[in-house]
N, C-alpha and C positions, 0 to 999 in steps of 0.2 A: 415048549420054547426055551431055549437057553442061549445066553449071550456068548457069541463066538469071537467078537472083536470089539475094540473101542475105536470110535471114529471121531476125528476132529474135523468139522466142516470148514473151519477157517483156513487151516493149512492143508486140508485134504489128505490127512494121514489116516491110515488104517492099521491098527495094531492088533494082531490076533491075540486072544487071551490064552494064557497058560501054554499048553502044548499043542494048541489048535493049529493045524495047517490048513489054510483056506484053499478050497478047490477053485478051478477056473470059473465054475458057474457061480459059486458064492462071491468071488471077487467081482464078477460081472454084475450080480444082483446088488452088491454093495455100491458099486459105481453108479448104477442106475438110481438107486435110492438117494445117493449123495447129490446127484444132478437135480432130481425132483425136490429134495429138501432145500437146496440152494435157491431154486426158483420160488418156492414157498416163502422163504425167509426174505428174499428180495421184494416180493409182493407185499409182504407184511410191512417191510421198512417204508415203502412208498405210501402204504395206507396210513402208517403212523404220521408221516409228514403231512398228508392231506388232512388228517385229524388235527394236527398242530395248526394248520392254516385256519380251520374252524375255531380252534381255541383262541387264536389271536384275534379273530373277528369278534368272538364273544367277549374277549378281554377289552377291546376297544369300546364295545357297547356298554360293558360294565363300568369302565372308567368314565364314560360320558354321562351315564344316567343313574348309576347306583352307588358308586364308590364315594366314601366320605374322604375328607382331607387326610385323615389318619390312615385310611386304607391306601390312598395314593402315596402317602409319604413312605409307607412300608414297602411298596413294590416298584416305584418309579425308577430309581437308580438301577436296580437289577434288570428291569425290562428294557430300559434305554441302552444299557451296555450290551445285552444279548442281542437286541435288535440291530445295534450299530455293527456288532461282529458279523451277524447274519447278512446284513445289507453289503458290508464290505466284500465278503466272500462271494455272495451271489453276483455282485457287480463285476468283480474280477473274473469270475468264471464266465459270465455272459460276454465279456469282452474277449476273452480267450477263445471262446466258440466262434465269435464273429470274425476274428482275425485269423483263425485256422481253417476257415472254409475255403475249399478249392475254387 
């Protein structure tokens, strides 16, 4: 196995390495791989978000039952700001979805 191209999934560019000229078959295989890879990355992103929800639930439980005053002082402002930003964005997006329905 040797590397024949550099691939950037984000902007979907394929750059052959050196003097390599990609065949139609190689180009098609790369395109197939890129589609599959994007699907995997999208699934991982959703999985990360679902884990974040679990972490938020665990954080609420921790704050309620285990956190000391010093612990809460250390994290409260950052948590409140990030949750405010998230709530603002999610609320706006939900309204946009509701108003854009046919």
